[in-house]
DOMI-41669 format. One line per 10 residues: number of its first residue (from 1); their letters; for each residue x, y, z of C-alpha. Coordinates in steps of 0.02 Angstrom, whole numbers, plus 50000, padded with zeros to 5 digits. Layout:
N
NUM> A> X,Y,Z; ... $
***
This chain:
658
1> MQKGIVDLTR> 53727,57416,54191; 53751,57337,54375; 53576,57270,54390; 53585,57173,54238; 53735,57116,54301; 53668,57049,54429; 53501,56972,54366; 53599,56870,54227; 53729,56809,54401; 53560,56756,54461 $
11> QVMLQQLYVE> 53507,56676,54317; 53671,56591,54300; 53654,56510,54483; 53468,56448,54470; 53512,56342,54303; 53653,56270,54426; 53533,56242,54566; 53437,56156,54433; 53546,56055,54353; 53620,55983,54528 $
21> EKIRSDGASG> 53447,55964,54586; 53403,55851,54424; 53539,55764,54472; 53495,55752,54654; 53342,55674,54608; 53392,55552,54461; 53523,55434,54586; 53618,55461,54749; 53775,55506,54777; 53906,55362,54708 $
31> LKQVRHHGDG> 53993,55310,54556; 53922,55338,54412; 54027,55252,54268; 54212,55176,54215; 54273,55224,54050; 54214,55107,53900; 54347,54994,53829; 54242,54878,53742; 54089,54831,53627; 53970,54687,53607 $
41> TKPFYGASHV> 53779,54620,53554; 53704,54658,53703; 53700,54814,53819; 53759,54705,53975; 53910,54704,53876; 53969,54863,53894; 54049,54964,54032; 53920,55045,54180; 54009,55050,54356; 54097,54906,54317 $
51> DGSVASMHDH> 54184,54825,54160; 54334,54711,54186; 54341,54766,54367; 54232,54874,54485; 54282,55050,54493; 54433,55002,54369; 54520,54931,54498; 54692,54851,54467; 54846,54831,54573; 55036,54913,54569 $
61> ANYIRTVGLG> 55081,54780,54718; 55274,54836,54649; 55231,55018,54719; 55262,55035,54905; 55101,55127,54944; 55002,55144,54759; 54851,55076,54770; 54776,55053,54581; 54600,55143,54539; 54552,55207,54358 $
71> ELGMVMNGID> 54460,55369,54297; 54288,55356,54371; 54128,55478,54331; 54064,55511,54476; 53921,55609,54584; 53939,55694,54744; 53788,55790,54829; 53713,55823,54631; 53890,55872,54565; 53936,55792,54403 $
81> FRTRHNDYHL> 54091,55747,54383; 54243,55674,54315; 54413,55614,54401; 54570,55592,54328; 54653,55415,54327; 54667,55407,54522; 54791,55290,54587; 54799,55348,54745; 54919,55324,54910; 54907,55248,55073 $
91> LMPSQHTKEY> 54883,55414,55165; 54767,55497,55320; 54736,55657,55368; 54851,55732,55465; 54838,55672,55665; 54918,55863,55725; 54876,55992,55632; 54735,56070,55539; 54831,56118,55401; 54729,56106,55237 $
101> NKLDEIQFPN> 54748,55929,55129; 54886,55906,55248; 54920,55692,55249; 55000,55572,55355; 55064,55411,55276; 54957,55266,55349; 55080,55155,55466; 55109,54966,55417; 55069,54832,55522; 55222,54754,55625 $
111> VPPEVLSKHT> 55268,54573,55567; 55199,54432,55698; 55350,54406,55820; 55326,54228,55813; 55377,54230,55635; 55535,54334,55644; 55581,54227,55786; 55621,54086,55656; 55783,54047,55610; 55760,54026,55419 $
121> VEEQITEMRE> 55667,54082,55273; 55576,53946,55267; 55534,53931,55428; 55481,54090,55424; 55379,54046,55275; 55268,53912,55368; 55235,54017,55516; 55189,54156,55398; 55068,54048,55305; 54977,54002,55489 $
131> WFKAWRDQNH> 54955,54183,55496; 54864,54206,55331; 54765,54055,55394; 54708,54111,55538; 54638,54280,55466; 54557,54175,55326; 54456,54075,55447; 54436,54210,55584; 54512,54119,55701; 54620,54218,55827 $
141> VKRDYRKYFK> 54630,54099,55986; 54810,54043,55946; 54876,54184,55817; 54780,54330,55848; 54768,54406,55681; 54700,54552,55735; 54872,54629,55781; 54930,54633,55617; 54796,54634,55480; 54745,54793,55483 $
151> PVLCYMEGGW> 54574,54869,55388; 54598,55037,55323; 54431,55139,55246; 54484,55232,55085; 54377,55382,55045; 54327,55495,54904; 54302,55671,54988; 54232,55809,54862; 54207,56014,54893; 54196,56197,54824 $
161> TTNTQTLEEP> 54355,56275,54846; 54416,56476,54841; 54554,56421,54746; 54462,56470,54555; 54657,56554,54498; 54795,56421,54511; 54763,56247,54463; 54780,56122,54627; 54811,55949,54606; 54690,55836,54704 $
171> FSSDRHHIDA> 54787,55734,54793; 54984,55654,54747; 55015,55481,54651; 55154,55403,54579; 55077,55379,54391; 54965,55520,54369; 54912,55702,54382; 54804,55812,54320; 54907,55864,54146; 54849,56054,54125 $
181> SSWFDLQDKV> 54914,56223,54165; 54752,56319,54252; 54578,56270,54282; 54526,56381,54122; 54646,56257,54013; 54599,56096,54099; 54407,56138,54029; 54467,56183,53874; 54535,56007,53858; 54410,55898,53951 $
191> RFTSYSGGKS> 54284,56015,53801; 54392,55962,53655; 54397,55752,53694; 54207,55789,53749; 54186,55865,53566; 54313,55762,53481; 54278,55596,53560; 54464,55575,53616; 54542,55556,53748; 54714,55597,53861 $
201> NLENYAYLPT> 54799,55414,53836; 54899,55445,53996; 54699,55461,54066; 54758,55629,54168; 54611,55743,54108; 54489,55794,54258; 54291,55861,54229; 54319,55983,54388; 54162,56095,54355; 54164,56291,54411 $
211> TIMNVVNGTP> 54005,56378,54509; 53929,56539,54566; 53954,56515,54755; 53877,56690,54822; 53839,56871,54743; 53912,57017,54859; 53877,57183,54825; 53840,57119,54632; 54008,57055,54614; 54006,56843,54599 $
221> EYAQWNYRIA> 54105,56730,54710; 54176,56574,54598; 54214,56397,54685; 54296,56254,54602; 54247,56081,54631; 54381,55990,54698; 54420,55799,54748; 54542,55686,54844; 54566,55510,54897; 54606,55480,55080 $
231> CHPLSRDVPL> 54626,55337,55177; 54586,55302,55377; 54654,55164,55504; 54482,55111,55577; 54502,55091,55780; 54428,54908,55747; 54420,54730,55668; 54303,54723,55516; 54249,54538,55501; 54261,54450,55328 $
241> NAFIPQDDLK> 54087,54419,55354; 54041,54575,55363; 54037,54613,55190; 53876,54583,55075; 53919,54534,54877; 53814,54647,54783; 53733,54527,54640; 53775,54630,54489; 53691,54540,54356; 53780,54652,54219 $
251> ARLARTQNMT> 53952,54616,54281; 53882,54419,54315; 53816,54373,54129; 53928,54462,54026; 54048,54346,54092; 53935,54197,54127; 53993,54195,54315; 53900,54104,54429; 53912,54168,54641; 54064,54089,54676 $
261> QYINSRTCRF> 54150,54153,54522; 54092,54316,54543; 54141,54330,54718; 54305,54272,54682; 54332,54407,54538; 54359,54583,54513; 54203,54631,54469; 54122,54600,54647; 54054,54756,54739; 54000,54720,54905 $
271> SLTATINGNA> 53904,54810,55056; 53918,54815,55224; 53826,54725,55365; 53716,54834,55463; 53794,54819,55617; 53913,54679,55703; 53892,54676,55885; 53722,54725,55926; 53563,54784,55842; 53623,54956,55717 $
281> HRSPDKNKGY> 53500,55087,55797; 53301,55093,55768; 53311,54922,55690; 53304,54753,55751; 53349,54656,55581; 53514,54674,55505; 53433,54676,55303; 53317,54826,55342; 53314,55017,55354; 53433,55081,55492 $
291> SWGLLDELMY> 53481,55253,55537; 53646,55222,55624; 53741,55071,55575; 53913,54982,55552; 53963,55107,55400; 53916,55268,55510; 54006,55213,55631; 54169,55197,55513; 54140,55330,55411; 54107,55439,55571 $
301> EIPGKDNYIA> 54287,55400,55633; 54327,55523,55489; 54347,55701,55472; 54340,55838,55353; 54443,55964,55307; 54492,55999,55513; 54571,55850,55500; 54585,55733,55648; 54576,55882,55774; 54405,55938,55681 $
311> NITDDPFGLT> 54291,55990,55854; 54109,56094,55784; 53966,56097,55822; 53829,56146,55709; 53658,56228,55709; 53593,56219,55540; 53421,56370,55560; 53465,56382,55732; 53448,56202,55782; 53588,56094,55878 $
321> AYHTRSTTHN> 53644,55915,55798; 53646,55794,55907; 53705,55622,55877; 53554,55520,55804; 53602,55388,55974; 53563,55540,56079; 53418,55524,56226; 53337,55650,56305; 53420,55582,56460; 53594,55584,56383 $
331> LTKLNTGYYH> 53605,55704,56244; 53796,55697,56164; 53822,55846,56036; 53872,55761,55857; 54031,55805,55819; 54008,55867,55635; 54181,55887,55578; 54173,55719,55557; 54087,55621,55411; 53901,55575,55436 $
341> RWYKVLEHDA> 53732,55573,55375; 53633,55574,55490; 53570,55695,55656; 53460,55731,55781; 53389,55893,55824; 53265,55901,55975; 53103,55998,55885; 53006,55876,55782; 52975,55920,55598; 52831,55936,55505 $
351> MGQTNIHRGF> 52825,55740,55482; 52836,55724,55662; 53023,55655,55660; 53168,55711,55751; 53307,55616,55644; 53394,55710,55511; 53471,55641,55349; 53589,55740,55281; 53500,55778,55087; 53325,55781,55015 $
361> ADENLFVAAT> 53343,55582,54970; 53527,55557,54949; 53566,55391,55080; 53744,55380,55009; 53782,55562,55058; 53896,55582,55213; 53944,55769,55266; 54062,55870,55374; 54082,56025,55427; 54224,56137,55416 $
371> TQPHIAPMKV> 54333,56307,55447; 54455,56299,55304; 54452,56473,55230; 54498,56358,55064; 54322,56266,55057; 54191,56395,54972; 54070,56445,55131; 53904,56454,55083; 53780,56607,55166; 53585,56608,55195 $
381> RSCHKETDGH> 53478,56727,55287; 53348,56623,55382; 53202,56769,55490; 53035,56716,55580; 52919,56800,55651; 52928,56838,55853; 52785,56912,55969; 52853,57050,56090; 52815,57094,56275; 52654,57208,56199 $
391> HHQHDVCNDY> 52602,57069,56064; 52676,57159,55939; 52717,57034,55802; 52926,57082,55711; 53050,56975,55617; 53191,56910,55681; 53338,56874,55568; 53485,56755,55567; 53635,56746,55450; 53706,56569,55455 $
401> IHRYTYAIPL> 53877,56544,55346; 53950,56390,55339; 54073,56281,55244; 54054,56089,55201; 54127,55943,55108; 54062,55777,55072; 54117,55602,55061; 54069,55424,54998; 54173,55274,55055; 54281,55174,54896 $
411> EIIYLTPLYK> 54338,55021,54989; 54416,54956,55132; 54584,54876,55114; 54666,54752,55235; 54854,54796,55265; 54947,54640,55319; 55113,54597,55367; 55206,54579,55194; 55221,54778,55182; 55341,54727,55335 $
421> WNPFDLPYHG> 55414,54563,55317; 55596,54571,55238; 55675,54385,55269; 55792,54409,55161; 55845,54575,55229; 55857,54674,55058; 55895,54849,55093; 55761,54986,55048; 55840,55138,54958; 55677,55255,54999 $
431> DSNSNEAKIV> 55575,55352,54854; 55618,55313,54685; 55652,55505,54631; 55777,55517,54750; 55978,55493,54706; 55994,55357,54829; 55848,55246,54712; 55974,55235,54573; 56083,55111,54631; 55923,55001,54603 $
441> TKNGRNGDLS> 55915,55004,54424; 56111,55045,54409; 56207,54973,54228; 56030,54897,54155; 55981,54824,54321; 55802,54746,54248; 55742,54629,54409; 55781,54470,54334; 55872,54306,54385; 56043,54314,54330 $
451> PEKALNGTHS> 56168,54418,54460; 56214,54549,54332; 56023,54597,54272; 55955,54592,54450; 55892,54739,54574; 56035,54807,54671; 55910,54811,54819; 55738,54904,54824; 55644,55066,54822; 55459,55127,54813 $
461> AFFYKTPNAF> 55437,55081,54633; 55518,54911,54649; 55435,54870,54802; 55478,54679,54785; 55528,54585,54948; 55400,54442,54990; 55491,54277,54970; 55429,54232,54800; 55419,54044,54875; 55287,54108,54996 $
471> FSGSETEKDK> 55169,54106,54838; 55119,53955,54752; 55049,54004,54611; 55069,54179,54493; 54978,54343,54493; 54808,54327,54504; 54673,54381,54361; 54781,54499,54291; 54730,54627,54211; 54831,54760,54068 $
481> ADTARGVVGV> 54838,54900,54195; 54937,54809,54339; 55117,54830,54340; 55195,54692,54466; 55305,54571,54410; 55269,54391,54438; 55459,54359,54508; 55590,54476,54522; 55783,54438,54518; 55858,54555,54697 $
491> LDKHNVVQHV> 56011,54581,54752; 56047,54566,54973; 56185,54627,55042; 56282,54482,55025; 56257,54502,54819; 56175,54344,54805; 55989,54340,54680; 55858,54306,54807; 55692,54260,54710; 55551,54386,54769 $
501> AASGTRIFLP> 55390,54436,54749; 55297,54608,54750; 55264,54648,54933; 55118,54806,54886; 54934,54811,54878; 54820,54685,54794; 54643,54635,54767; 54698,54477,54764; 54854,54382,54832; 54942,54257,54726 $
511> NIDGVGMLRT> 54897,54089,54791; 54961,54032,54967; 54981,53820,54980; 54879,53762,55117; 54789,53920,55113; 54713,53965,54938; 54664,54133,54857; 54647,54283,54975; 54553,54436,54954; 54638,54595,55003 $
521> RFPIMPIHGE> 54529,54771,54942; 54345,54755,54973; 54273,54878,54864; 54101,54966,54936; 54094,55093,54866; 53905,55168,54835; 53817,55166,54651; 53750,55347,54570; 53589,55246,54505; 53545,55163,54656 $
531> GAAVWREVAA> 53443,55308,54723; 53338,55299,54573; 53152,55264,54574; 53196,55125,54416; 53335,55058,54484; 53239,55022,54664; 53120,54949,54565; 53227,54834,54482; 53329,54783,54623; 53148,54728,54717 $
541> MKEMLMNMGT> 53114,54620,54547; 53313,54548,54546; 53293,54502,54709; 53132,54397,54699; 53181,54316,54543; 53346,54260,54613; 53251,54188,54768; 53094,54126,54692; 53055,53991,54843; 53054,54127,54950 $
551> FAPLFESAPT> 52971,54244,54884; 52847,54137,54809; 52689,54201,54899; 52741,54386,54824; 52711,54335,54628; 52531,54355,54558; 52557,54198,54472; 52642,54035,54536; 52827,54044,54462; 52878,53897,54370 $
561> SVVDVKALLA> 53064,53828,54332; 53100,53822,54139; 53294,53728,54112; 53360,53741,53941; 53505,53631,53956; 53552,53666,53792; 53579,53858,53847; 53655,53793,54020; 53794,53674,53911; 53833,53819,53783 $
571> MKEYHFIVPP> 53859,53943,53924; 53963,53812,54025; 54146,53850,54036; 54310,53759,54021; 54475,53811,54057; 54638,53768,53974; 54831,53832,53999; 54937,53896,53848; 55080,53775,53899; 55235,53864,54007 $
581> TTRDPPGLHS> 55386,53933,53913; 55562,53963,53994; 55618,54089,53875; 55739,54219,53967; 55661,54347,53923; 55516,54366,53957; 55557,54214,54078; 55435,54067,54169; 55256,54089,54155; 55094,54033,54051 $
591> HDITLHGDDI> 54946,54093,53998; 54762,54043,54046; 54608,54033,53903; 54433,54017,53921; 54293,53928,53811; 54120,53920,53818; 54016,53735,53775; 53974,53825,53585; 54162,53861,53566; 54200,53678,53602 $
601> ENLKAGHELK> 54048,53627,53476; 54114,53728,53342; 54280,53674,53354; 54233,53497,53380; 54123,53529,53220; 54296,53570,53121; 54285,53769,53137; 54445,53839,53188; 54414,53996,53318; 54501,54132,53280 $
611> GIFTSLANGH> 54573,54288,53392; 54557,54225,53560; 54656,54302,53684; 54755,54242,53831; 54765,54309,53994; 54913,54426,54047; 55060,54352,54105; 55242,54446,54144; 55184,54608,54053; 55106,54523,53893 $
621> QHSIDISYQN> 54961,54396,53794; 54947,54325,53647; 54801,54328,53504; 54793,54144,53454; 54687,54036,53334; 54651,53866,53400; 54582,53711,53313; 54540,53525,53366; 54618,53349,53291; 54640,53205,53363 $
631> GQYNISSCDG> 54567,53227,53553; 54699,53399,53559; 54632,53579,53577; 54810,53651,53470; 54877,53839,53423; 54872,53859,53246; 54958,54036,53257; 55009,54142,53378; 54998,54327,53351; 54979,54297,53158 $
641> LPRCWDDHGT> 55132,54155,53151; 55136,53991,53175; 55212,53975,53340; 55220,54105,53506; 55375,54234,53499; 55431,54155,53687; 55411,53984,53600; 55243,53896,53706; 55202,53743,53652; 55058,53723,53524 $
651> TLLENTNN> 54951,53606,53631; 54838,53662,53744; 54836,53594,53925; 54678,53578,54024; 54670,53677,54185; 54621,53558,54329; 54622,53688,54444; 54440,53765,54384 $
***
């Protein structure tokens, strides 16, 4: 009976290994899929790793530390899993203790003294704009922005944990948690949503697998996969030109975006240059392969589960791991308690190599060793033949027991002085769940601009203190998942209503007069499919097709160019504005509309466009019907009514800013 149980357990473990190895051979660690929200007549209209935004990124700028990130299908070292809606916090591993999953708050950058020394809010606004301009231009001669614009690298970390009994929330979020009473309850709910095709409307389910890690005396030891998102304040500045846009044609074609429009949208994903100063290790060309580059440098600043005091020397199969940049005259042991994907050994392998990559062919796999008992260990025995002094051979065996976790980079976020800048000296009442914070919304205060309705100070979920006059535009590229309002009224310490904007994390800041629209979140997460042979072939073909002049000698037949003028005109975009309304509620706002050339042709031919959705503004959007008469584009119906409920005008205005 016992032998039968052991054999069955072994079969289960082998099946698990087969699945993991198949996933590893199908691609690399990285983002796989976001939730699908709309259908289309072509495959590229559907969701992949990008839909309305890459990785379902969005804004919760009204929260002090919350970064908007939706549900994600991920692969990490062959483990296929799905997250809940993430909305993670700007937190870092503990700097002072090895306590498991202990996180500290990341300190926000200070406000430049040159701004604080100004006597009026208007003067502070003028000076602050100059600092943002210096950051935009990467000019630190007069204003050294590097002291006040700080990059943090946020990453996803996963590992097999020993806690299989009690559900363990992977990390805190203001808005989401795993909605289950146990791991088994969670698995049943995920099974049901898969069976029914339904979903958790709050997006609070996650698929996190369970595995058999070891068999001890015939008894299986189970482990539970779990993940978290955390951030690390980088020790160095990352220049803006280090971010290389990755041309996702699926995203561009679905929205008919040229490269400029794509780069300035939420759908754009980036990679990092191989190096900033000097050459990446073993490669003089930043566009070619390397074994230790800028991303390796940055990820090696991030500790595993032992936190920043990690100090671990690894010896996989008896071979000490050294830093890749070590030389025979200057050997440096690798601190494998920090995330890395390359290490060096002194003995050549069967292919004559001494630099070893973690994983068989997973170029995105970053690994860190840990001593935490909460991480399930893997045990293995390795034996080899040795000859004694009498020329007799005998087996020498060693048992290796190690614990590892894995990580991939998600994004680099630039923290700016806006987190601390408070020129109106608005009172902050701490965490939104505290008793002190209740005063902010007491008696029905909701942030309207009247003294009766303005917020009475701020708290962690109403983080509004940036003068609205600092910006010259509204919230940029709004998404339905965004939560910040455009302008909010907050009472200062003298009970005067101040008009302020959100001060938290955004993908793009609203337009700043004299500066423009600036990106502060740079998604750099790798994509699972990039590790597949087909993706690599398609990437090579895309590179050739998009740069025919450069790669013309590589074509079997000389490339020719045929321009379809009619198709180009049909794809041309025309931008309009729904006339602003001052009705309160919802307050001053307008909406954007984008039409294409074929839409314009249909309108001018006397046809009506029905069910066109406007952009999101002040928490809502409209579905409008458009007609063309006497040289004007008119709103003939709004949400099924002759006129929009909030009194927008009925004639579309041309948007001259696009």
